[in-house]
C-alpha positions in Angstrom: 8.7 -2.4 33.1 11.6 -0.9 31.3 13.8 -1.1 28.2 16.4 0.8 26.2 14.3 1.2 23.1 10.5 0.9 22.9 9.1 0.2 19.4 5.4 1.0 19.0 3.7 -0.8 16.1 4.5 -4.0 14.2 4.5 -3.2 10.5 7.6 -3.8 8.4 9.1 -0.5 9.4 8.6 -1.1 13.2 10.0 -4.6 13.0 13.0 -3.4 11.1 13.6 -0.8 13.7 13.5 -3.4 16.4 16.0 -5.6 14.6 18.4 -2.6 14.1 18.2 -1.5 17.7 18.7 -5.0 19.1 21.6 -5.6 16.8 23.2 -2.3 17.9 23.1 -3.6 21.5 19.9 -2.2 22.9 17.3 -4.0 25.0 14.2 -3.7 22.9 10.5 -4.1 23.6 7.8 -4.0 21.0 4.1 -3.1 21.7 1.2 -3.5 19.4 -2.3 -2.0 19.8 -4.3 -4.9 18.3 -4.3 -8.7 18.9 -2.4 -9.3 15.7 0.9 -8.1 14.5 1.9 -6.9 11.0 -0.1 -3.7 10.5 -1.0 -2.6 7.0 2.3 -4.1 5.8 1.0 -7.6 6.4 -2.1 -7.0 4.4 -0.3 -5.3 1.5 1.6 -6.2 -1.6 4.7 -6.0 0.5 6.9 -4.3 -2.2 9.6 -1.9 -1.3 11.0 0.8 -3.5 14.8 0.8 -3.2 16.7 2.7 -5.9 20.2 1.5 -6.6 19.6 -1.9 -4.8 22.0 -4.8 -5.5 19.3 -7.1 -6.9 18.6 -4.5 -9.6 22.1 -4.9 -11.0 21.9 -8.7 -10.7 18.8 -8.5 -13.1 20.8 -6.4 -15.6 19.1 -3.2 -14.5 20.8 0.2 -14.6 20.7 2.8 -11.8 22.8 5.2 -9.9 22.6 7.5 -6.9 22.6 10.5 -9.2 19.7 9.0 -11.2 17.7 8.4 -8.0 18.4 11.9 -6.8 17.3 13.4 -10.2 14.0 11.3 -10.1 13.3 12.3 -6.5 13.9 15.9 -7.3 11.3 15.8 -10.1 8.8 13.8 -8.0 9.2 15.4 -4.5 10.4 18.9 -5.4 10.9 21.0 -2.3 8.1 19.4 -0.2 10.7 17.5 1.8 14.2 18.5 3.1 17.1 17.4 1.0 18.8 15.8 4.0 15.9 13.4 4.6 15.9 12.4 0.9 19.6 11.9 0.9 19.4 9.8 4.0 16.8 7.6 2.4 18.6 7.1 -0.9 21.9 6.4 0.9 20.6 4.0 3.5 17.8 2.1 1.7 20.1 -0.2 -0.3 22.3 -0.7 2.9 19.1 -1.6 4.8 18.2 -4.3 2.3 21.8 -5.7 2.2 21.9 -5.8 6.0 18.6 -7.6 6.4 19.5 -10.2 3.8 22.9 -10.8 5.5 21.7 -10.9 9.1 18.0 -11.9 9.1 15.6 -14.2 7.4 14.4 -11.4 5.0 14.9 -12.2 1.3 14.0 -10.1 -1.7 13.9 -10.3 -5.5 13.9 -7.4 -7.9 10.7 -6.9 -10.0 10.5 -5.7 -13.6 7.9 -3.2 -12.1 8.5 0.3 -13.6 8.7 3.5 -11.6 5.3 5.2 -11.8 6.8 7.9 -14.0 9.5 6.1 -15.9 9.8 8.7 -18.6 10.8 11.4 -16.1 14.4 12.3 -15.6 16.0 9.6 -13.5 13.0 7.3 -13.8 13.6 3.6 -14.5 11.6 0.9 -16.4 12.1 -1.7 -13.7 13.9 -3.4 -10.8 13.8 -0.6 -8.2 10.9 -2.4 -6.6 11.8 -5.5 -4.5 9.3 -8.2 -3.6 9.7 -10.3 -0.5 10.3 -14.0 -1.4 7.5 -16.4 -0.4 8.0 -18.4 2.8 6.1 -21.0 4.8 4.2 -20.3 8.0 6.3 -22.9 9.8 9.0 -20.3 10.3 6.7 -18.6 12.8 5.6 -21.6 14.8 2.7 -20.7 17.0 3.1 -17.1 16.1 1.5 -17.7 12.7 -1.9 -17.5 14.5 -1.1 -13.9 15.4 0.0 -12.7 12.0 -2.5 -10.3 10.4 -4.1 -12.0 7.3 -3.7 -10.5 3.9 -6.3 -8.2 2.3 -8.7 -10.3 0.2 -7.7 -8.4 -2.9 -4.1 -9.7 -2.8 -5.3 -13.3 -2.7 -7.1 -15.7 -5.1 -10.7 -16.5 -3.9 -10.0 -14.6 -0.8 -7.7 -17.3 0.6 -4.9 -18.4 -1.7 -1.7 -16.3 -1.4 0.0 -15.2 -4.6 3.2 -13.2 -5.4 3.2 -9.9 -7.3 4.5 -11.7 -10.4 1.7 -14.3 -10.2 -0.9 -11.7 -9.7 0.2 -9.7 -12.7 0.2 -12.8 -14.9 -3.4 -13.7 -13.9 -4.7 -10.2 -14.1 -3.4 -9.6 -17.6 -4.2 -13.0 -18.9 -0.6 -13.8 -19.7 0.3 -17.0 -21.4 0.1 -19.9 -18.9 -1.9 -17.9 -16.4 -4.7 -20.4 -16.2 -2.3 -23.3 -15.6 -0.6 -21.2 -12.9 -4.0 -20.6 -11.2 -4.7 -24.3 -11.2 -1.3 -25.1 -9.8 -1.8 -22.6 -7.0 -5.2 -24.0 -6.1 -3.9 -27.6 -6.1 -1.0 -26.7 -3.9 -3.4 -25.0 -1.5 -5.9 -27.9 -1.3 -3.2 -30.5 -1.1 -1.7 -28.9 2.0 -3.7 -31.3 4.1 -2.2 -30.3 7.5 -3.0 -26.7 6.6 -6.5 -27.4 5.5 -7.1 -29.4 8.7 -6.1 -26.3 10.7 -8.3 -23.9 8.7 -8.7 -22.1 5.4 -5.7 -19.8 5.8 -2.9 -20.4 3.3 0.4 -21.5 4.9 2.3 -20.3 1.9 3.0 -16.7 2.7 3.6 -14.1 0.0 3.7 -10.4 -0.5 3.3 -8.4 2.8 2.6 -11.5 4.8 5.9 -13.0 3.8 7.8 -9.8 4.5 6.3 -9.4 8.0 6.7 -13.2 8.7 10.4 -13.1 7.8 11.0 -10.1 10.0 9.0 -11.5 12.9 10.8 -14.8 12.7 14.1 -12.9 12.8 12.9 -11.2 16.0 11.9 -14.6 17.5 15.5 -15.7 16.7 16.7 -12.7 18.8 14.1 -13.3 21.6 12.9 -9.8 21.3 9.6 -9.5 23.3 6.4 -8.3 21.6 3.3 -7.4 23.5 0.0 -7.7 21.7 -3.2 -5.8 22.8 -1.1 -3.1 24.4 -2.0 0.3 22.9 0.0 3.3 23.7 -2.0 6.0 25.5 0.5 8.7 26.2 4.2 9.6 26.1 6.1 10.4 29.3 7.9 13.7 28.6 10.3 15.3 31.1 12.8 18.1 30.6 12.6 18.2 26.8 13.0 14.5 26.5 10.7 11.4 26.1 11.6 9.0 28.9 8.8 6.6 28.7 5.3 5.6 27.6 2.0 4.5 29.1 0.3 1.5 27.6 -3.0 -0.2 28.4 -3.3 -3.9 29.1 -6.5 -5.6 30.2 -7.9 -2.2 31.1 -5.0 -1.3 33.3 -2.5 1.4 32.5 1.2 0.6 32.8 4.2 2.9 32.5 7.2 1.7 30.6 10.5 3.5 31.4 12.6 4.0 28.3 16.3 4.7 28.7 17.2 5.6 25.1 14.3 6.2 22.8 10.7 5.5 21.7 10.2 4.7 18.0 6.6 5.3 16.8 5.8 3.2 13.8 2.1 2.6 14.3 0.6 3.8 11.0 -1.5 6.8 10.1 -5.0 8.1 10.9 -7.0 6.8 8.0 -9.6 5.0 10.2 -10.2 8.1 12.4 -13.1 9.9 10.8 -12.7 12.9 13.1 -9.1 13.4 12.0 -10.0 12.8 8.4 -12.6 15.6 8.6 -10.1 17.9 10.3 -7.2 17.5 7.9 -8.0 15.7 4.6 -9.9 17.1 1.6 -13.7 16.7 1.7 -15.6 14.6 1.2 -13.6 12.0 3.1 -14.6 8.7 4.6 -12.9 5.9 6.5 -15.1 3.6 4.5 -13.0 4.3 1.5 -9.6 3.3 2.9 -7.9 -0.1 2.6 -5.6 0.6 5.6 -5.4 -1.4 8.8 -8.6 -0.8 10.8 -6.6 0.0 13.9 -4.8 2.9 12.3 -6.6 5.7 14.1 -3.7 8.1 14.8 -3.3 7.3 18.5 0.5 7.7 18.5 0.4 10.7 16.3 -2.0 12.5 18.7 0.2 11.4 21.7 3.2 13.1 20.1 1.2 16.2 19.1 0.1 16.4 22.8 3.8 17.0 23.8 4.4 19.6 21.1 5.5 17.6 18.1 5.3 19.3 14.7 3.3 17.7 11.8 3.5 18.1 8.0 1.5 17.0 4.9 -1.6 16.4 7.1 -3.9 17.1 4.1 -2.4 14.3 2.0 -2.9 10.5 1.8 -1.7 7.7 -0.4 -4.7 8.2 -2.6 -6.1 5.4 -4.7 -9.5 4.7 -6.4 -11.5 2.3 -4.2 -14.7 0.3 -4.0 -16.4 -0.3 -0.7 -18.1 -3.7 -0.3 -20.8 -3.7 2.4 -19.7 -5.9 5.3 -16.0 -5.7 4.6 -13.9 -3.7 7.1 -11.6 -2.3 4.4 -12.2 -1.1 0.8 -10.8 -2.7 -2.4 -8.2 -0.6 -4.1 -8.2 -0.5 -7.9 -4.4 -0.7 -8.2 -4.1 -2.2 -11.7 -7.5 -3.0 -13.1 -7.9 0.5 -14.5 -5.0 -0.2 -16.9 -6.9 -3.1 -18.5 -8.5 -2.4 -21.9 -12.3 -2.0 -22.1 -13.2 0.3 -19.2 -13.6 4.1 -18.7 -14.0 6.1 -15.6 -16.5 9.0 -15.8 -18.1 11.8 -13.8 -21.7 12.7 -13.4 -21.6 14.4 -16.8 -20.6 11.0 -18.4 -17.2 12.4 -19.3 -13.7 11.1 -18.6 -11.5 13.5 -16.5 -8.1 11.7 -16.4 -6.1 8.8 -17.8 -7.6 5.7 -16.2 -4.2 3.9 -16.2 -2.6 6.7 -14.2 -0.7 5.6 -11.0 -3.3 5.3 -8.3 -2.1 8.3 -6.3 -2.7 10.6 -9.3 -6.1 9.0 -9.9 -7.1 9.9 -6.4 -5.9 13.4 -6.8 -7.7 13.7 -10.2 -11.1 12.7 -8.5 -10.7 15.6 -6.1 -9.4 18.1 -8.6 -12.3 17.2 -11.0 -14.8 17.3 -8.2 -15.9 13.8 -9.4 -16.9 12.0 -6.2 -18.1 9.4 -6.7 -16.9 8.5 -10.1 -18.2 5.6 -12.2 -16.2 2.9 -13.9 -18.0 1.6 -17.0 -17.3 -1.6 -18.9 -19.1 -4.2 -21.0 -19.7 -7.9 -21.1 -16.4 -8.6 -22.8 -14.4 -6.9 -20.0 -16.6 -8.5 -17.4 -16.1 -12.0 -18.8 -12.3 -11.7 -19.2 -10.9 -9.7 -16.3 -11.1 -9.4 -12.5 -12.1 -6.0 -11.2 -11.9 -5.1 -7.5 -14.1 -7.7 -5.6 -15.3 -9.2 -8.9 -13.8 -12.3 -10.3 -14.1 -12.6 -14.1 -17.5 -13.8 -15.2 -15.8 -16.7 -16.9 -15.0 -17.9 -13.3 -17.9 -16.3 -11.4 -20.9 -15.3 -13.5 -23.3 -12.6 -12.3 -25.8 -15.1 -11.0 -23.1 -16.6 -8.8 -22.1 -13.3 -7.2 -22.8 -12.8 -3.5 -25.7 -10.3 -3.1 -23.6 -7.7 -1.3 -21.3 -7.6 -4.4 -24.0 -7.9 -6.9 -25.7 -4.9 -5.3 -22.7 -2.8 -6.1 -23.2 -3.2 -9.9 -25.3 -1.1 -12.2 -26.2 -3.3 -15.1 -28.2 -2.5 -18.3 -28.7 -3.6 -21.9 -27.9 -0.2 -23.3 -25.5 2.7 -22.5 -28.4 5.1 -22.1 -30.2 2.8 -19.6 -27.0 2.3 -17.7 -26.5 6.1 -17.5 -30.0 6.5 -16.1 -29.5 3.9 -13.4 -26.2 5.5 -12.4 -27.6 9.0 -12.4 -25.1 10.0 -15.1 -25.8 12.2 -18.2 -26.8 9.7 -20.9 -25.7 11.9 -23.9 -22.4 12.6 -22.2 -21.7 8.9 -21.5 -22.8 7.8 -25.1 -20.3 10.4 -26.5 -17.5 9.1 -24.2 -18.1 5.5 -25.2 -18.1 6.4 -28.9 -14.8 8.3 -28.5 -13.3 5.4 -26.5 -14.2 3.0 -29.3 -12.6 5.3 -31.9 -9.4 5.4 -29.8 -9.4 1.6 -29.6 -9.4 1.5 -33.4 -6.5 4.0 -33.7 -4.6 2.9 -30.6 -4.2 6.5 -29.4 -6.0 8.5 -26.7 -5.6 12.2 -27.7 -7.4 13.3 -24.6 -5.4 11.8 -21.8 -2.7 9.7 -23.5 -3.9 6.4 -21.9 -1.5 3.7 -22.7 1.4 5.9 -23.8 3.5 5.5 -20.6 5.5 2.3 -20.0 3.8 2.3 -16.6 0.3 2.3 -18.2 1.3 -0.7 -20.3 2.7 -2.8 -17.4 -0.8 -3.8 -16.3 -2.3 -3.6 -19.7 -3.2 -6.6 -21.9 -0.5 -6.9 -24.6 -2.8 -9.2 -26.6 -5.5 -6.5 -27.0 -5.5 -4.6 -30.2 -3.4 -1.6 -30.9 -3.2 -0.3 -27.3 -2.9 -2.6 -24.3 -5.0 -0.2 -22.2 -7.8 0.6 -24.6 -10.5 -1.6 -26.1 -14.0 -1.1 -27.5 -16.9 -1.0 -25.1 -19.7 -2.4 -27.2 -21.1 -5.7 -26.0 -24.2 -5.7 -23.8 -24.9 -6.0 -21.0 -23.1 -2.9 -19.8 -21.9 -2.4 -16.3 -21.1 0.5 -14.0 -19.7 0.6 -10.4 -19.1 3.6 -8.1 -15.5 4.5 -7.4 -14.3 6.7 -4.5 -11.1 8.5 -3.8 -9.8 6.0 -1.2 -6.4 5.4 0.1 -3.9 2.9 1.5 -3.0 5.1 4.4 -2.4 8.7 5.3 0.8 10.6 4.2 0.8 13.3 6.8 2.4 12.8 10.2 5.1 13.8 12.6 7.9 15.9 11.0 11.3 14.3 11.4 14.9 14.9 10.6 17.3 12.7 8.7 17.7 10.3 11.6 13.9 10.0 12.1 14.0 12.1 15.3 10.7 14.0 15.8 10.9 17.7 15.6 9.0 20.2 17.9 6.9 23.1 16.7 10.0 25.4 17.0 12.1 23.1 14.8 14.2 21.7 17.7 14.6 17.9 18.2 12.4 16.1 20.8 15.1 13.9 22.3 14.2 10.3 22.7 11.3 10.3 20.2 11.5 8.9 16.7 8.8 8.4 14.0 8.7 6.2 10.9 6.3 5.0 8.3 2.9 6.6 8.1 3.2 7.9 11.6 5.7 10.4 10.1 5.3 12.8 7.3 6.3 11.0 4.1 9.8 11.5 2.6 8.0 11.2 -0.7 6.2 14.5 -0.1 2.9 14.5 -2.1 4.3 12.1 -4.7 4.4 8.3 -5.2 7.6 7.5 -7.2 7.1 3.8 -7.5 5.6 0.6 -6.0 6.8 0.2 -2.4 7.2 3.9 -1.7 5.4 3.5 1.6 7.0 0.4 3.1 10.5 1.1 1.6 10.9 4.4 3.5 9.3 2.9 6.6 11.9 0.1 6.7 14.7 2.4 5.8 14.0 5.0 8.5 13.2 2.2 10.9 16.7 0.9 10.2 18.1 4.4 10.7 16.0 5.1 13.9 16.9 1.8 15.4 20.6 2.3 15.1 20.4 5.9 16.2 18.2 5.3 19.2 20.4 2.4 20.4 23.4 4.7 20.3 21.7 7.5 22.2 
C-alpha cells in the first residue's frame, strides 16, 4: 500500500488537508482510527474563526490584517512564533475562498463577537463563520459513517440546529418558540428519514461542515479507510517515509512518498497523559472531546524525536458530567443567562460567570475551586436550558431521567441547598444577597458581569437592567456541580509556518506535518473567538496539504 500523501484523521482540518493535497496533484489516502469519520469537528458547533474573511465585508463588518495582528498580539503574546501567526492570518481567508470556489463547503458570517471585543483589534462580529446547513443525501451511503453531533448541539438530543437557531432558543428571543415548533415539524415530517431511524437528515454545525468536506472528497474519489488506527511512523535518515496502521488485528505498512499529515486530535481521553501533562485534578470524564482522542499520533511522533509545546494547556470549559454519557456537557453559553451564580466551597463567586469558557476553566484552577457549584432558582429553571436540562416549562423535574435528576441539588431554602452541596451556608447567603442587589442596579462591581459585549451576546436582553444578572429568589433553589472540562487539548507537536513538525533540536522532521489539536495551538494559551480550534485546523490543513504535495 502506498500514496504520495497520507492524512491521519478525519476532522475538518484533516479533510481540508486531503482536499488541498489532492488538488495540488498528489495521490492521497486518508486513514481513521474509529469506525466513523468526522472527529470532534463533526460533534461540535462547527464555527471557524477567520479574521478578514470575505463574508464579513458582505455583512457590513469592518476588519483588516493589521487589526487581526493587533488582536492576536494581545491575545497570544509571545507564546507562539510570529511566522506561524502570520501564516494563519494570511492563509485563513484564502482557505475559505478556495473551499467555496472548489468544493461543496459553504459558510455564512455570524454576528458572534470576538471573545474579547474590547481589546485592541477585537471585533463585535463576523469573524466567525458558520457552515451552511445541508442534507444527508449529499453523502449517500456515507451518511451512516458520519459521527453524530453531541447531544448538546441538538434539540431533544436528535434535532439539528444552526448556531443562529440555538442562540435564539437559548436566549428566548422573539419567535423562538415558533422556530422550535417548525424545526420539530420539519424533523417529524421527514418520513423517509424517520423510517430509517431517529437521526436528523438535516445537517448543521459541525455535521454540515464535515459532510460538505467529505462529499467533496467523494467527488474527488479520495479513499478513506475507517477502523485503521496509526500505530507507528516509519522514519529513515531524518525523514518520515511511511506509517504502520492496524486493520482487523493485522499491521500494515503504508509507504508514503511525500508526507504524512497528522490531524487526529489531542489526548483529552487519555487519562495517563492528562495526569502527566495537565494541571491536577484532571479527568477524562470532564471532556467533551471525541472519545477516540487518546494521543496515539502524538505519541508516535514523540517516539521519533518530535518536539512538543503547550502540553499543560487545554481548550478549557466548565462542564457537567452526566452518568452514562461518554462525553461531558459544556456550559458554553448558559452561564451568561441571568439568574445563576457559580461559587466555590465557601459559597463565594470567584469570577465573572459570563466569561469566555476558556477563562472560566482557568479561573476554576486558579481559584482552586474544583468542583464549583452553579446555583439558580425556580425562575431560571423554568425559563432556560442548562447543560443537559431542558427548561422546566418543557421538561419539569418529575419528568427528568433519573441520571440527570440525580445531578441536581434541590432545596426550599438557600441554607438547605448549601448544606446539601457541602457549601458554606453563610457565604452562599451573602453571595445571593449581593447578586440580587446587582440585579437591581444592573452592575456587578466584583467581576463586571454583563459589561463586555461578549457577555451580552448570550444574555437575555429582556431581563432587567443587565442581560446577564437577575435575582435568585424563588424557591425551590437548585445547585449542580461544575468541573474544569475541555473540548480538547491545546498542547501538541511544535510546527513551523508550513505545519512541518520540528524535532527536539529545532530542525524540521521532513515528511511529517501536524495540524489541529495534534499540533500545539497557534492561539497559544488564548481563545480569541468562536472557531479558534477548527479555523486554524483547516487553515494549517490547507497549508500542509499544498506543501506536502509539492515536496
